[in-house]
Phi, psi and omega in degrees: 000132182284321181226143177299147180307318182299324179289321178294316180296319178298318179295325176292317178302318180299334180258022177065029170245096191240024182270356178261145177262158006272162175293132182300148178276337180104352181253011180287148179290150177288133175250137175291167177303317182292321176297318179296315180301309183290326177295318179292317183294331181263001181290148174280347182276114181300325179296322177292320179296317178291329178296341176299319175299319178298319177299315181293327177292317181286332183226076182303337177294332177287334178300324179297319177297319179297315180296319179297319179299316181293316184296319183255348184047046174223160176200152179261115178242123177050040175084359179239139179270126177252103180288129182056016175054022184300325180293337182256002178056049177280125179293148178303329180299335180295321178295319177296322180294319178299313179301314182297315181290327175298310180298315179302317180297320178297316178295312182299321181298322179284321182293321184249030185307311183293315181297318178295321178298315180293325182280324190230000182084178183292148175210154181292151177291140173287124182299147178285119177218155173071350185292321182291318180293338178263002178069032182257158178295159177300151184296328182273353180292122184052039179054036177088346185296315182298318180293318180295321177297317179296321180294324187263347189291334182269002182283145176284349178249177179268075181296327178304311180298321179298320178290324175298322178294323177300313179299312179303315185292315182287337179273336185242007183293146186287341185267000183306127186254346180283146176285131178300153179298133177236134177289143177282135180276116179264000000 
């Protein structure tokens, strides 16, 4: 494990993703977006790996960093570039996990667009990436549903349900600090 679970959860809380325990003590080190992404993707905890999709949904700007990391398999940590993360012993599966959670977030964002809009206000669309190389449907096809089904159907677990839980948690979590979207009254 690259980072202790408590540090990853604290970094998520700091970014308004607060449905995972334990509650941070406040003395955890600050993790950059890239450190958080790779830490979550390499975690043995499935809830942390699925929460990566939630992070990308709540913060679509972080999705660009995730896509860049996968594409170049580099990241800047504490001012030094670790190519292929060899110095940090990141398993190859972590890159696949980032790609998978990125794609899931793009599908989920389209599938749950209205609910996310009502819960968190407008946000930019996560660009469609990696779907063609993985042989998956386009992100806009059937509002992401067809793609998400294709992404989750080969799993030995119920990944579809896990992604629905991610949506429920980020939309209903008690720590959400953004004001929900309100229509302007004309």
